[in-house]
C-alpha positions in Angstrom: 45.7 -45.5 85.2 46.5 -48.0 82.4 49.0 -46.7 79.9 47.6 -46.0 76.5 48.3 -48.6 73.8 51.4 -47.7 71.7 49.3 -47.9 68.5 46.7 -45.5 69.9 49.4 -43.2 71.2 51.2 -43.3 67.8 48.0 -42.6 65.7 47.1 -39.8 68.1 50.6 -38.2 68.0 50.6 -38.1 64.2 47.1 -36.7 64.2 48.2 -33.9 66.5 51.3 -33.2 64.3 49.3 -33.3 61.1 46.6 -31.0 62.6 49.0 -28.5 64.3 48.3 -25.5 62.0 44.6 -26.0 61.4 43.9 -26.8 65.0 45.8 -23.7 66.2 43.8 -21.6 63.7 40.5 -23.0 64.9 41.3 -22.5 68.6 42.4 -18.9 67.9 39.1 -18.3 66.1 36.9 -19.6 68.9 39.0 -17.7 71.5 38.3 -14.5 69.6 34.6 -15.2 69.7 34.4 -15.6 73.5 33.0 -12.6 75.2 33.1 -11.3 78.8 29.6 -11.3 80.2 26.6 -12.4 78.3 26.9 -12.7 74.5 23.8 -10.4 74.1 25.8 -7.6 75.7 27.5 -7.0 72.3 24.1 -6.3 70.6 22.8 -2.8 69.9 19.5 -2.0 71.6 17.5 -2.5 68.4 19.1 -5.9 67.9 18.5 -7.0 71.4 14.9 -5.8 71.4 14.3 -8.0 68.4 15.9 -10.9 70.2 13.4 -10.8 73.1 10.3 -9.3 71.6 8.4 -12.6 71.8 9.4 -13.4 75.4 7.4 -13.1 78.5 7.7 -9.9 80.6 9.8 -11.7 83.2 12.2 -13.1 80.6 12.4 -9.7 78.8 13.4 -8.2 82.1 16.2 -10.7 82.6 17.4 -10.5 78.9 17.7 -6.7 79.3 20.4 -7.3 81.9 23.8 -7.3 80.2 26.2 -6.9 83.1 28.8 -9.7 83.7 26.6 -11.0 86.5 23.6 -11.4 84.1 22.0 -14.8 83.7 23.3 -16.8 80.7 21.0 -17.5 77.8 20.9 -21.1 76.6 20.0 -21.8 72.9 17.8 -24.8 72.2 18.3 -26.2 68.7 15.8 -28.9 67.8 15.3 -31.5 65.1 11.6 -32.1 66.1 9.1 -33.4 63.7 6.2 -35.7 64.4 6.6 -38.0 61.4 9.8 -39.6 62.5 9.8 -41.9 65.5 13.2 -40.8 66.8 12.4 -37.1 66.7 8.7 -37.1 67.7 9.6 -37.2 71.5 11.2 -33.7 71.1 7.8 -32.1 70.8 7.5 -31.6 74.5 11.2 -30.9 75.3 11.5 -27.1 74.9 9.3 -25.9 77.7 10.7 -28.6 80.1 14.3 -27.7 79.2 13.5 -24.0 79.6 12.1 -24.6 83.1 15.2 -26.7 84.1 17.5 -24.0 82.8 15.7 -21.3 84.8 15.9 -23.5 88.0 19.7 -23.7 87.4 20.0 -19.9 87.1 19.8 -19.3 83.4 17.4 -18.4 80.6 16.6 -20.3 77.5 15.1 -19.7 74.0 14.4 -22.1 71.1 17.0 -20.6 68.7 15.9 -22.6 65.7 15.0 -25.9 64.1 16.9 -28.2 61.8 15.5 -30.6 59.2 15.5 -34.3 60.1 15.0 -36.9 57.3 14.8 -40.6 57.6 16.9 -42.9 55.5 14.5 -45.7 56.3 11.7 -43.9 54.5 13.8 -42.7 51.5 15.7 -46.0 51.0 15.8 -46.8 47.4 13.9 -43.6 46.5 15.0 -40.4 44.9 14.9 -38.7 48.3 17.8 -40.8 49.4 20.0 -38.8 47.0 19.8 -35.7 49.2 20.2 -37.6 52.5 24.0 -37.2 52.8 23.7 -33.5 51.7 21.2 -33.0 54.5 24.0 -33.3 57.1 25.6 -30.1 55.8 22.2 -28.4 55.5 21.6 -29.3 59.2 25.1 -27.9 60.1 24.2 -24.6 58.3 20.7 -24.5 59.9 22.3 -24.9 63.4 24.8 -22.2 62.4 21.9 -19.9 61.5 20.1 -20.6 64.7 23.2 -19.7 66.8 24.2 -16.7 64.5 22.0 -14.2 66.4 24.7 -13.9 69.1 22.1 -14.1 71.9 23.5 -17.2 73.5 26.0 -18.3 76.1 25.5 -22.1 75.8 23.5 -24.5 73.7 21.4 -27.6 73.9 21.3 -29.7 70.8 18.3 -32.0 70.2 18.9 -34.7 67.6 19.3 -38.4 67.1 19.5 -40.0 63.7 21.8 -40.5 60.8 22.8 -37.1 59.5 21.2 -35.0 62.2 23.7 -35.5 65.0 26.8 -35.1 62.8 25.2 -32.0 61.3 24.4 -30.5 64.7 27.9 -31.2 65.9 29.5 -29.6 62.9 27.3 -26.6 63.3 28.0 -26.4 67.0 31.8 -26.5 66.3 31.4 -23.3 64.3 30.4 -21.8 67.6 33.1 -23.7 69.5 33.3 -21.1 72.3 29.9 -22.1 73.5 29.5 -24.9 76.1 27.2 -27.4 74.4 25.3 -30.4 75.6 23.6 -32.9 73.4 20.1 -34.2 74.4 19.1 -37.6 73.0 15.6 -39.0 72.9 16.4 -42.7 73.3 15.4 -45.9 71.5 11.9 -47.4 71.1 11.3 -50.7 72.9 12.3 -53.9 71.3 9.9 -55.2 68.7 10.1 -58.0 66.2 13.6 -59.5 66.6 16.0 -58.2 64.0 16.9 -61.7 62.8 13.3 -62.4 62.0 12.9 -59.1 60.2 15.9 -59.9 58.1 14.5 -63.3 57.3 11.2 -61.9 56.1 13.0 -59.4 53.9 15.1 -62.1 52.3 12.1 -64.3 51.8 10.3 -61.4 50.1 13.4 -60.7 47.9 13.3 -64.4 46.9 9.6 -64.2 46.1 8.6 -66.4 49.0 6.7 -63.8 51.1 3.9 -61.4 50.2 4.1 -57.6 50.5 1.5 -57.8 53.2 3.8 -60.2 55.2 6.7 -57.9 54.7 4.8 -54.8 55.8 3.6 -56.5 58.9 7.1 -57.6 59.8 8.5 -54.1 59.2 5.7 -52.5 61.3 6.3 -54.9 64.1 9.9 -53.9 64.1 9.5 -50.1 63.8 6.5 -49.7 66.0 6.6 -46.7 68.4 8.3 -43.4 69.4 12.1 -43.6 69.7 15.1 -44.6 67.6 15.0 -47.7 65.6 16.7 -50.4 67.7 19.2 -51.9 65.3 22.8 -50.6 65.5 23.0 -48.5 62.4 24.1 -44.9 62.1 21.5 -43.4 64.4 22.5 -45.5 67.4 26.2 -45.2 66.5 25.6 -41.5 66.8 24.3 -41.9 70.3 27.1 -44.1 71.5 29.8 -41.8 70.0 28.3 -38.7 71.5 28.5 -40.3 74.9 32.1 -41.4 74.4 32.9 -37.9 73.2 31.5 -36.6 76.6 28.7 -34.6 75.1 25.9 -36.7 76.6 25.3 -37.3 80.3 26.6 -40.8 81.3 24.1 -43.5 80.5 21.7 -41.3 78.6 22.2 -42.5 75.1 19.9 -45.5 75.3 17.4 -44.5 78.0 13.9 -44.9 76.4 11.5 -42.0 75.7 8.5 -41.4 77.8 10.0 -42.6 81.0 10.8 -40.9 84.3 14.5 -41.6 83.7 14.4 -39.9 80.3 12.7 -36.8 81.8 15.2 -36.5 84.6 18.1 -36.9 82.2 16.6 -34.0 80.1 16.4 -31.8 83.2 19.9 -32.7 84.2 21.3 -31.9 80.7 19.6 -28.5 80.7 21.0 -27.8 84.2 24.5 -28.9 83.1 24.6 -26.6 80.1 23.6 -23.7 82.3 26.2 -24.6 84.9 28.9 -24.7 82.2 27.8 -21.3 81.0 27.9 -19.9 84.6 31.4 -21.5 85.0 32.7 -19.9 81.8 33.1 -23.1 79.8 34.8 -25.0 78.3 33.4 -24.5 74.9 32.6 -27.5 72.7 35.5 -26.7 70.4 37.9 -27.0 73.3 36.4 -30.3 74.5 36.6 -31.9 71.0 40.3 -32.4 70.5 42.6 -34.9 68.9 42.3 -37.4 71.8 38.6 -37.3 72.0 38.3 -37.8 68.2 40.6 -40.9 68.5 38.4 -42.1 71.4 35.4 -41.9 69.1 37.2 -43.9 66.4 38.1 -46.6 68.9 34.5 -46.7 70.2 33.2 -47.0 66.7 35.5 -50.0 66.0 34.9 -51.7 69.3 31.1 -51.5 69.0 30.9 -52.5 65.3 29.3 -49.2 64.4 28.2 -47.7 61.2 30.5 -47.2 58.2 28.9 -43.8 57.6 31.1 -42.6 60.4 34.2 -43.1 58.3 32.9 -39.9 56.6 31.1 -38.2 59.5 34.0 -38.4 61.9 36.3 -37.0 59.3 34.0 -34.1 58.6 33.4 -33.5 62.4 37.1 -33.5 63.1 37.8 -31.1 60.2 35.2 -28.7 61.6 37.4 -28.6 64.7 40.6 -28.1 62.8 41.6 -31.8 63.1 42.8 -33.6 60.0 41.5 -37.2 60.6 42.1 -39.7 57.8 40.8 -43.1 56.9 44.4 -44.4 57.4 44.1 -43.4 61.1 40.9 -45.4 61.5 42.3 -48.3 59.6 45.5 -48.4 61.7 43.5 -48.4 64.9 41.3 -51.3 63.7 43.9 -54.2 64.2 44.4 -53.3 67.9 40.8 -52.5 68.8 38.8 -55.7 69.6 35.2 -56.1 68.6 33.2 -56.1 71.9 29.6 -56.0 71.0 27.2 -57.9 68.8 24.2 -55.9 67.7 22.2 -56.3 64.5 23.4 -56.3 61.7 26.5 -57.8 63.5 24.4 -60.1 65.7 20.8 -60.7 66.8 20.7 -58.3 69.7 19.5 -54.7 69.6 20.6 -51.6 71.5 18.2 -52.3 74.3 19.9 -55.6 75.0 23.3 -53.8 74.7 22.2 -51.2 77.3 20.9 -53.8 79.6 24.1 -55.8 79.4 26.2 -52.9 80.7 26.0 -50.5 77.7 28.3 -47.6 77.2 29.6 -47.5 80.8 30.9 -51.0 80.5 32.4 -50.4 77.1 34.2 -47.3 78.3 35.4 -49.1 81.4 36.9 -52.1 79.6 38.5 -50.0 76.8 40.1 -47.7 79.4 41.4 -50.8 81.3 42.9 -52.1 78.1 44.6 -48.8 77.4 42.6 -48.2 74.2 41.0 -44.9 75.2 42.5 -41.6 76.3 41.3 -40.9 79.8 42.7 -37.4 79.8 40.0 -35.6 77.8 37.5 -33.0 78.8 33.8 -33.8 78.9 30.7 -31.9 79.9 31.2 -33.3 83.4 34.8 -32.0 83.5 38.2 -33.6 83.2 38.5 -37.3 82.6 36.7 -39.9 80.6 36.4 -42.2 83.6 33.3 -40.3 84.6 31.6 -42.3 81.8 32.1 -45.6 83.5 29.2 -44.4 85.5 25.5 -44.7 84.8 22.6 -42.3 85.5 19.9 -43.5 88.0 16.9 -41.9 89.6 17.4 -40.9 93.3 14.6 -40.8 95.8 13.5 -37.4 94.6 13.3 -38.5 91.0 16.4 -36.7 89.9 19.6 -38.0 88.4 22.5 -39.5 90.4 25.6 -41.1 89.0 26.5 -44.5 90.1 29.3 -46.8 89.0 28.3 -49.0 86.1 28.4 -52.8 86.1 32.0 -54.1 86.4 31.1 -57.2 84.3 28.9 -57.7 81.3 25.4 -58.9 82.0 25.3 -60.8 78.7 28.4 -62.1 77.0 26.5 -62.9 73.8 25.9 -59.1 73.4 28.8 -57.3 75.2 32.3 -58.6 76.1 35.4 -57.3 77.9 38.4 -56.4 76.0 40.3 -59.5 77.1 37.6 -61.8 75.8 36.3 -60.2 72.6 34.2 -61.4 69.8 37.0 -60.7 67.4 40.6 -59.4 68.0 40.0 -56.5 65.6 37.4 -53.9 65.0 36.2 -55.3 61.7 36.5 -52.0 59.8 39.2 -51.9 57.2 40.4 -49.7 54.3 40.9 -51.5 51.0 43.3 -50.1 48.4 44.3 -51.1 44.9 43.9 -50.4 41.2 40.3 -49.3 41.7 41.0 -46.8 44.4 40.4 -46.7 48.1 37.3 -48.1 49.8 36.0 -49.0 53.2 34.7 -52.5 54.2 33.0 -53.6 57.4 33.7 -57.2 58.2 32.3 -57.6 61.7 29.2 -59.4 60.2 31.0 -61.2 57.3 31.9 -64.8 57.9 35.6 -65.6 57.5 34.9 -67.7 54.4 33.3 -64.8 52.7 36.0 -62.2 53.4 37.9 -62.8 50.2 35.8 -62.9 47.0 37.3 -63.1 43.5 34.7 -63.2 40.6 33.8 -61.6 37.3 32.3 -58.1 37.5 28.8 -57.2 36.5 28.5 -53.5 36.1 25.4 -51.4 36.9 25.0 -47.6 36.8 21.8 -47.7 38.9 20.7 -49.9 41.8 17.3 -50.4 40.1 19.1 -52.1 37.2 20.7 -54.6 39.6 17.4 -55.4 41.2 15.8 -55.9 37.9 18.5 -58.3 36.8 18.0 -60.2 40.1 14.3 -60.4 39.7 14.6 -61.7 36.2 16.9 -64.5 37.3 19.9 -63.1 35.3 22.1 -63.3 38.4 21.2 -66.9 39.3 23.9 -69.5 39.6 26.9 -67.3 39.0 29.6 -65.9 41.1 29.9 -62.1 40.7 31.2 -58.9 42.0 28.4 -56.3 41.6 29.9 -53.0 40.5 27.3 -50.3 41.3 28.9 -47.0 40.2 28.0 -43.4 39.7 26.7 -43.4 43.2 29.3 -41.1 44.8 28.6 -37.7 46.4 29.4 -35.8 43.2 27.3 -38.1 41.0 24.0 -38.3 42.8 24.5 -37.4 46.4 25.9 -40.9 47.5 22.7 -42.7 48.4 22.6 -45.7 50.7 22.1 -49.0 48.7 20.4 -51.1 51.4 17.8 -52.3 48.9 20.5 -54.5 47.4 21.4 -56.3 50.7 18.5 -58.8 50.7 19.1 -59.8 47.1 22.8 -60.2 47.7 22.1 -62.2 50.8 19.8 -64.6 48.8 22.5 -65.3 46.3 25.2 -65.9 49.0 22.8 -68.3 50.8 22.4 -70.2 47.5 26.1 -70.8 47.5 27.1 -68.1 45.0 30.3 -66.2 45.7 29.2 -62.5 45.8 30.5 -59.1 46.8 29.7 -55.5 45.9 32.0 -52.7 45.0 30.4 -49.2 44.9 31.2 -45.5 45.3 27.9 -45.3 47.1 27.0 -46.1 50.7 25.6 -49.1 52.6 25.9 -47.8 56.1 26.0 -50.2 59.0 23.5 -52.6 57.4 25.7 -54.0 54.7 25.5 -57.2 56.8 26.9 -60.6 55.8 27.9 -59.8 52.2 31.3 -58.3 51.7 30.8 -54.7 50.5 33.6 -52.4 49.4 31.9 -49.0 49.7 32.6 -45.3 49.6 35.1 -46.0 46.8 37.2 -43.0 46.0 37.9 -41.4 43.5 34.4 -41.9 42.4 33.3 -42.8 38.9 31.8 -39.4 38.2 35.2 -37.7 38.8 37.0 -40.0 36.5 37.8 -42.7 39.0 38.9 -46.2 37.7 35.4 -47.6 38.5 34.2 -45.8 35.3 36.4 -48.1 33.2 35.4 -51.4 34.6 33.7 -53.8 32.2 31.5 -56.8 32.6 33.7 -59.9 33.0 36.7 -58.1 34.5 37.8 -60.3 37.5 37.7 -58.2 40.7 39.1 -59.4 44.0 37.7 -58.0 47.2 40.2 -59.1 49.9 39.2 -57.9 53.4 42.0 -60.0 54.9 44.9 -58.4 52.9 43.1 -55.0 52.6 43.2 -55.0 48.8 40.8 -54.2 46.0 42.2 -55.4 42.7 41.3 -56.0 39.1 42.9 -58.6 36.9 43.4 -56.7 33.7 46.5 -55.4 31.8 47.5 -52.2 33.6 48.3 -50.3 30.4 45.1 -51.4 28.7 43.0 -50.5 31.7 44.6 -47.1 32.0 43.8 -46.3 28.4 40.2 -47.6 28.4 37.5 -45.0 27.9 35.0 -44.4 30.7 31.6 -45.8 30.2 28.3 -44.9 31.7 27.7 -41.5 33.4 26.2 -39.7 36.3 22.8 -38.1 35.9 22.7 -34.9 34.0 21.5 -31.9 35.9 18.4 -31.9 33.8 17.8 -35.5 34.9 18.6 -34.9 38.5 15.3 -33.2 39.3 12.3 -34.0 41.3 11.9 -34.7 45.1 13.8 -31.5 45.7 17.0 -32.8 44.1 17.4 -29.7 41.8 17.8 -27.6 45.0 21.1 -29.5 45.7 22.8 -29.1 42.4 25.3 -26.7 43.9 26.2 -29.3 46.5 26.8 -31.9 43.9 29.1 -29.5 42.1 31.2 -28.7 45.2 31.1 -31.7 47.5 34.4 -33.2 48.6 35.4 -36.8 48.3 34.3 -39.5 50.7 37.7 -39.8 52.4 37.6 -36.1 53.2 34.2 -36.3 54.8 32.0 -35.9 51.7 31.3 -32.3 52.7 30.5 -29.1 50.9 32.5 -27.2 53.5 36.1 -26.6 52.7 37.6 -26.5 56.2 40.8 -26.3 54.2 44.2 -26.7 55.9 46.3 -23.7 56.3 48.8 -23.2 53.4 51.7 -23.7 55.9 50.4 -27.0 57.1 51.8 -30.4 55.9 48.2 -31.5 55.3 47.7 -28.8 52.7 50.7 -30.1 50.8 49.5 -33.7 51.0 45.8 -33.1 50.1 45.1 -31.6 46.7 42.1 -29.4 46.3 39.0 -31.3 45.3 38.3 -30.9 41.6 34.9 -29.6 40.6 33.0 -32.6 39.0 31.9 -32.4 35.4 28.6 -34.1 34.6 28.5 -35.2 31.0 
């Protein structure tokens, strides 16, 4: 087995040391939750009767048995709704999963549902301001579903942006339960992503009609399944597989196929087998090494910047104190191995056909960039994920070794022949704070931009200025502030990307600096995002003025402003976050408590404390998040 890279080993070692106290606390807690025999055996008779009242007579008879030899009960937690393409396939899953669990020697119940919203629908709308908060709502919903203590294992059904991280955070609160994630897979390839982006940019420039734009979008997002570009949803799927929570090769198997159905049956059977075997629970599987593996896979695949927050939040739910510095320190040694839109023209179906996750895991293991000695739902060792799932003669799943070479070097490459020698995800620091930038789609000549700031407190104001021609012919760094989690829920600002792209194509030097998000679709324009501390909490961005020269330097890893330091420190803040009275409509008022308690982007932008133990070094280094004041 190839030795692990010194950098990967060093980052892992310091993560283990930093997390010692909180990880020990977490493992002790889930050990205390583990029971001998079925979990329902701890319920009083009235409680248990409520738990099986709606079941069939045969299932009731089985659930009444509470001896150590009783059948395990598997919870199904689903994000089904029939509006969203990615989640519509889940409509038919529960009865099929129940049948597969029963064949494997267990019982199953739908424990509950979680909300699933679509950033694609809410983009640029008020609803986007509750999108990030929905992750923690999903975690709480999953926790409520599992809180009945009826279950010995779990199946988690989710795909998209906040849904999978939320389900995983919720599952980690029940870390003693063996848990398997069940994806739904991507839709077939539609209009090529490059053509879709071209039409969007033409529309932004006034060269295409709304009818043309709608036809292009509908041809791209056209059927059941996940959208095929490599944003947060598909980054979720890849990371769940590398974490060992999916069956090998299942992330990008399409819905409504015989392979997808067989994978679902196999996932249900595996969850049942783990329960019968006594574990391990998901909280034991997700450890420091597996979290580092997820960070490496994110970098190597050019995945979504949203995971700089999601992975931190997920890790903290398991008692692991991951930081942006850890991810940034891994980036220089992790090569970029895939080109999927917005980092290229291919989509996830092309990636899967070229070798997909199995090839990515194989080449990263061979390069010493992944820890092999982790535990997955298949048992010890990540090398199991160099395999792919195939249908055998009986129409069931068999694991076969994946392709030893890439089937398309324009989409997927080996670690010794990468698209780029580094992962293209960097942390920027400077007088304005700390931000994240994704450079995998940014041409080298655009990775350093120095230009006067133009300050906006709302993305709509930027788009109005662009439409009126006020941004034409000038170099600029667009500062879009009061977009952080405490200000307005940290919406994604994808609506700005086409306009910024138009200006860059015209020869203007442009970049964006924001305490908001742009996900994996920030594309070819340099975007310093997730800036912390955010403007609403008194961050320096609140003191930036039009004309201040800002330099976004993705090469040096700096974010600087050319003003007198003393003068800048004493400038009054301008602008403001929305007042609570203004932050209403589209359900936003229901999330005011979230806005008042949410943590910073670099700590996962979560309303959950997951605070380090007082004795831990992390507690001394990380001050308590101040409550924001909305003026």
